[in-house]
C-alpha positions in Angstrom: 0.1 -0.4 0.2 0.9 3.7 -0.2 1.6 4.9 3.0 4.6 7.6 2.5 4.1 10.6 0.3 7.1 13.2 -0.1 11.0 12.3 -1.1 13.1 15.1 0.6 10.0 15.8 3.7 8.6 12.8 4.0 5.9 10.9 6.4 4.5 8.2 6.8 0.8 7.6 8.2 -0.4 4.7 9.5 -3.2 3.6 11.9 -7.1 2.5 11.3 -10.5 4.5 12.2 -11.9 2.1 15.7 -7.6 1.0 16.3 -5.4 1.7 18.9 -4.4 5.0 17.4 -3.4 6.9 14.7 0.2 8.2 13.6 2.8 9.6 11.7 6.8 9.4 10.9 8.2 12.2 9.0 11.3 11.4 7.9 13.6 14.7 6.6 12.9 17.8 8.5 16.2 19.6 8.9 17.8 19.7 12.3 17.3 23.3 14.4 13.3 24.4 13.8 11.7 25.0 17.4 8.5 22.8 17.3 6.2 23.1 20.4 3.2 20.6 20.6 0.8 23.3 20.6 1.7 24.1 17.4 0.5 20.7 16.1 -2.7 20.3 18.7 -4.1 24.1 17.2 -4.3 22.1 14.1 -5.8 19.1 15.5 -8.6 20.6 17.2 -9.1 22.3 14.1 -9.8 18.8 11.9 -10.3 17.1 15.5 -15.0 15.5 15.3 -17.4 16.5 17.8 -16.4 20.6 17.2 -19.5 21.3 16.4 -23.4 20.4 15.3 -22.7 20.2 11.6 -19.8 17.3 11.9 -19.8 14.0 13.8 -21.1 13.6 17.2 -18.0 11.0 17.9 -16.3 13.0 20.8 -12.0 12.7 20.4 -9.4 15.1 22.3 -7.3 13.8 19.2 -4.2 14.6 21.6 -0.8 14.7 20.4 2.3 13.0 21.6 6.0 13.5 20.0 7.8 10.2 20.8 10.9 11.0 18.7 13.2 14.0 17.0 12.6 16.5 18.9 14.7 18.1 22.2 14.7 20.9 24.4 11.8 22.1 21.9 13.9 21.8 18.4 13.6 19.3 15.7 17.1 16.7 15.6 17.4 16.3 12.1 16.0 12.6 12.5 12.5 11.0 12.3 10.3 12.8 14.0 7.3 10.2 15.3 4.0 11.8 16.7 1.2 9.7 18.2 -2.9 10.6 18.7 -4.7 7.3 20.2 -8.4 6.6 19.6 -10.1 7.4 22.9 -14.0 7.1 21.5 -13.8 4.1 19.3 -16.9 2.4 18.3 -16.6 -1.1 16.6 -19.7 -2.7 17.5 -21.9 0.5 15.7 -20.1 -1.0 12.4 -21.6 -4.7 13.1 -24.5 -4.4 10.7 -21.8 -3.7 8.0 -19.9 -6.6 8.6 -20.3 -8.5 5.7 -22.3 -5.3 3.8 -20.8 -2.8 0.8 -21.8 0.8 1.8 -21.8 2.0 -1.8 -19.9 4.8 -3.0 -17.2 3.6 -0.5 -14.0 1.3 -0.3 -16.0 -1.6 1.4 -16.0 -3.7 -1.9 -12.3 -2.4 -3.3 -10.8 -2.8 -0.7 -12.2 -6.3 -0.4 -12.1 -7.3 -3.2 -8.3 -5.9 -3.8 -6.8 -7.7 -0.4 -9.2 -10.1 0.0 -10.1 -8.5 3.0 -10.7 -5.4 5.7 -10.8 -3.5 7.8 -15.2 -3.0 7.7 -15.1 -1.5 11.6 -15.3 2.7 10.2 -13.3 1.2 6.9 -9.8 1.4 8.2 -7.6 2.7 6.7 -10.1 4.5 3.8 -11.9 6.1 7.0 -11.5 9.7 6.8 -9.8 9.6 10.8 -6.5 8.5 9.0 -5.4 12.0 8.0 -5.0 12.6 11.3 -1.5 12.3 11.2 -1.4 14.5 8.1 -2.6 17.0 10.0 0.1 16.7 12.5 3.3 16.6 9.7 1.4 19.3 8.7 1.9 21.6 11.4 5.6 20.8 10.9 5.7 21.7 7.4 3.9 25.1 8.2 6.1 25.7 10.5 9.5 25.1 8.3 7.8 27.4 4.8 6.5 30.1 8.2 10.4 29.9 9.1 11.7 30.3 5.6 9.9 32.3 3.4 6.8 33.6 6.1 4.2 31.7 3.8 0.7 31.2 4.8 -2.1 28.4 3.2 -5.2 29.3 3.9 -8.3 27.5 3.0 -11.3 27.6 3.2 -15.1 26.8 2.6 -16.6 28.5 -0.8 -19.3 26.0 -1.8 -22.1 23.8 0.3 -24.3 21.6 -2.1 -25.3 24.7 -4.9 -24.5 27.7 -1.9 -21.4 29.7 -3.1 -20.0 32.0 -1.4 -18.8 35.5 -3.5 -15.3 34.8 -2.1 -12.5 37.3 -3.6 -9.0 34.5 -2.7 -6.9 37.5 -2.2 -8.8 39.1 0.9 -9.0 35.6 2.7 -7.7 35.6 6.2 -7.7 33.5 8.9 -9.5 35.3 11.2 -12.2 35.2 8.8 -12.3 31.9 7.8 -12.4 30.4 11.4 -15.4 33.2 12.6 -17.9 30.1 11.9 -18.8 26.7 12.0 -18.5 26.2 8.5 -15.2 28.0 8.2 -16.1 29.9 5.2 -15.4 33.5 5.5 -18.1 35.1 3.6 -20.7 35.1 6.7 -23.7 35.7 5.2 -22.9 32.5 2.8 -21.8 30.9 5.8 -25.5 31.2 7.5 -26.8 29.3 4.7 -24.9 26.7 4.2 -25.4 25.9 7.7 -28.6 25.8 7.2 -28.4 23.6 4.2 -26.4 21.3 6.4 -29.0 20.7 9.0 -31.8 20.6 7.0 -29.4 16.9 5.5 -28.9 15.9 9.0 -32.2 15.9 9.5 -32.9 14.1 6.3 -30.5 11.6 7.0 -28.1 13.0 3.8 -24.4 14.5 3.0 -23.7 17.6 1.2 -20.8 18.4 -1.0 -18.6 21.2 -2.0 -15.7 23.1 -2.9 -12.9 24.2 -0.6 -10.7 27.2 -2.0 -7.1 28.0 -0.6 -5.3 29.9 -1.4 -0.8 30.8 -0.8 1.1 33.9 0.0 4.3 34.3 0.4 5.6 30.9 -1.9 9.0 31.4 -3.2 10.2 31.2 -7.2 11.2 27.6 -8.0 9.3 25.1 -6.6 8.9 22.2 -8.5 10.5 19.5 -10.4 9.6 19.0 -13.7 8.8 16.8 -15.4 7.0 14.5 -13.4 7.7 16.1 -10.4 5.8 19.3 -11.4 4.7 21.7 -8.7 1.0 21.5 -9.8 0.8 17.4 -10.4 2.6 17.1 -6.9 -0.1 18.6 -5.4 -3.1 17.3 -7.2 -1.3 13.7 -6.3 -1.3 15.0 -2.2 -4.8 16.3 -2.4 -6.9 14.0 -4.9 -5.2 11.7 -2.3 -7.3 12.7 1.0 -11.1 11.3 1.6 -13.7 12.3 -1.0 -11.9 14.5 -2.8 -13.3 14.3 -6.6 -11.6 16.9 -8.5 -9.0 19.9 -8.4 -8.5 23.4 -10.4 -5.6 25.6 -10.2 -6.1 29.8 -11.4 -9.0 30.0 -13.7 -9.0 26.6 -14.2 -12.3 25.1 -15.8 -12.5 28.7 -16.9 -9.7 28.5 -19.6 -11.4 26.8 -21.9 -13.6 29.6 -22.6 -11.3 32.1 -22.8 -8.7 32.5 -25.4 -5.3 33.1 -25.2 -5.0 37.2 -25.4 -7.3 37.0 -22.0 -6.2 34.0 -20.0 -2.4 34.7 -20.3 -0.5 37.0 -17.3 1.4 39.5 -18.7 4.7 40.8 -17.2 5.5 44.0 -15.3 7.6 45.1 -13.2 7.0 46.5 -9.2 9.4 47.5 -6.7 12.3 45.8 -9.0 10.8 42.3 -9.3 9.5 40.6 -12.1 5.8 39.9 -11.2 2.2 39.0 -13.4 -0.3 41.3 -14.0 -2.8 39.1 -13.0 -2.9 35.5 -12.2 -5.0 33.5 -14.4 -2.3 30.2 -13.8 -3.0 30.3 -10.7 1.0 31.4 -9.1 2.2 28.2 -11.5 3.8 28.2 -14.9 5.7 25.2 -16.1 5.1 23.5 -13.1 6.8 26.1 -11.0 5.8 28.4 -9.2 6.1 32.2 -10.7 6.4 33.8 -6.8 3.0 35.1 -7.3 0.0 33.4 -5.0 -1.0 30.2 -5.5 -4.6 29.9 -6.1 -7.0 26.2 -5.9 -9.9 24.7 -6.1 -10.8 20.9 -4.7 -14.0 19.5 -5.2 -15.1 17.3 -1.4 -18.4 14.9 -2.3 -21.1 14.2 0.0 -20.6 12.0 2.3 -20.7 8.4 1.2 -22.4 7.4 4.5 -25.9 8.6 5.2 -29.5 6.7 7.1 -31.3 6.8 3.9 -32.5 3.4 2.6 -30.1 2.4 -0.1 -29.6 -0.6 -2.1 -26.5 -2.4 -1.7 -24.7 -6.3 -1.7 -22.9 -8.6 0.2 -20.1 -10.1 0.4 -22.3 -13.3 -0.3 -23.4 -11.2 -3.6 -26.7 -11.2 -1.8 -29.0 -7.7 -2.8 -29.7 -6.0 0.2 -31.4 -2.7 2.0 -29.3 -0.7 3.8 -29.6 1.9 6.5 -25.8 3.2 7.6 -25.8 3.6 11.1 -22.8 5.0 13.0 -21.7 8.5 13.4 -21.2 10.5 10.2 -20.0 14.0 9.0 -23.5 15.0 7.1 -20.6 17.6 5.3 -17.4 17.0 6.0 -15.9 20.1 3.8 -15.5 22.1 7.5 -12.9 19.9 9.0 -11.7 18.6 5.5 -10.5 22.4 5.4 -7.4 21.6 7.4 -6.6 19.1 5.7 -6.6 20.3 2.8 -3.8 22.4 3.7 -1.8 20.3 5.7 -1.2 18.4 2.6 -0.2 21.8 0.4 2.1 22.2 3.0 3.7 19.4 3.2 4.4 19.3 -0.5 5.6 23.6 -0.4 8.1 22.0 1.7 9.0 19.0 0.1 10.0 21.0 -2.5 11.5 23.9 -0.5 13.7 21.9 0.5 14.5 20.2 -2.9 14.8 23.2 -4.9 18.2 24.3 -3.1 19.7 21.5 -4.8 18.8 22.6 -8.3 21.9 24.7 -8.9 25.1 26.0 -7.7 
């Protein structure tokens, strides 16, 4: 299985949804970076379940434990191991799914591929696996902040058919964190919350779009041709559960534009080469051009719902399914920090790799 990500700043995650815990090992983080457990905990708190009435009611403190790789508050340059123990696992909630394949979930494909699967909460296919990514992403963010003052922000821009009128350049962390849906437009946030509440009452779920902006990204990140920055960002983000698509800059709107409309003209600003527009989303030729990196990610509705659905058992018997358990009626508010983490991991990896680009 592919449980490792990155080349220079490399992570390996482990653990299942209802096992003893979740963890990550980070290899390649330079020595001397100041790390406090609160740096990691703050990010985990943004991701953890039970933080509002529109998320899963599962109660987990998600307390991080650093087991290795730091000393007297600084990284040693050795592997950093982080453990988060599961405290509120309820495997019995999934007894009725032991031999049943949930529609649009990983149950059938894992069974078909491996001949065995952890049916208690989905095992490694559960979004709880992303705890390790968020913990590692917190360290990657700290590294990027230290080296380039890089800021990575993700936010909810759309829930179902409710689209928020957001200008990415104006997005702030305080605006994102000002409401439980993490949409920086307050009026849209109220409508989104109401829509999620309705779906929850109906035993249904909603998807949407998460926007992201990365500021103060240095020029030169990306390793053409196969490890272009866009390619690695896409791989990292699309490895997150429930992601369905990604676009950069103008994205699919580029299909409706001419080159004269889409090209980003160069200008000189304070003796620095800049572009007057940013349809490219901060990446050209697979390499960062120092403009803000802009991208959007499509998230599907949570696959597990309590409405009756047609399915098949592992023995091939048709069955009606009304799934039980604790599930998010919309995963986007908690997925925001996961998107940020994966972007940070990619940028940290490419930042370190870029140091070998030239003499």
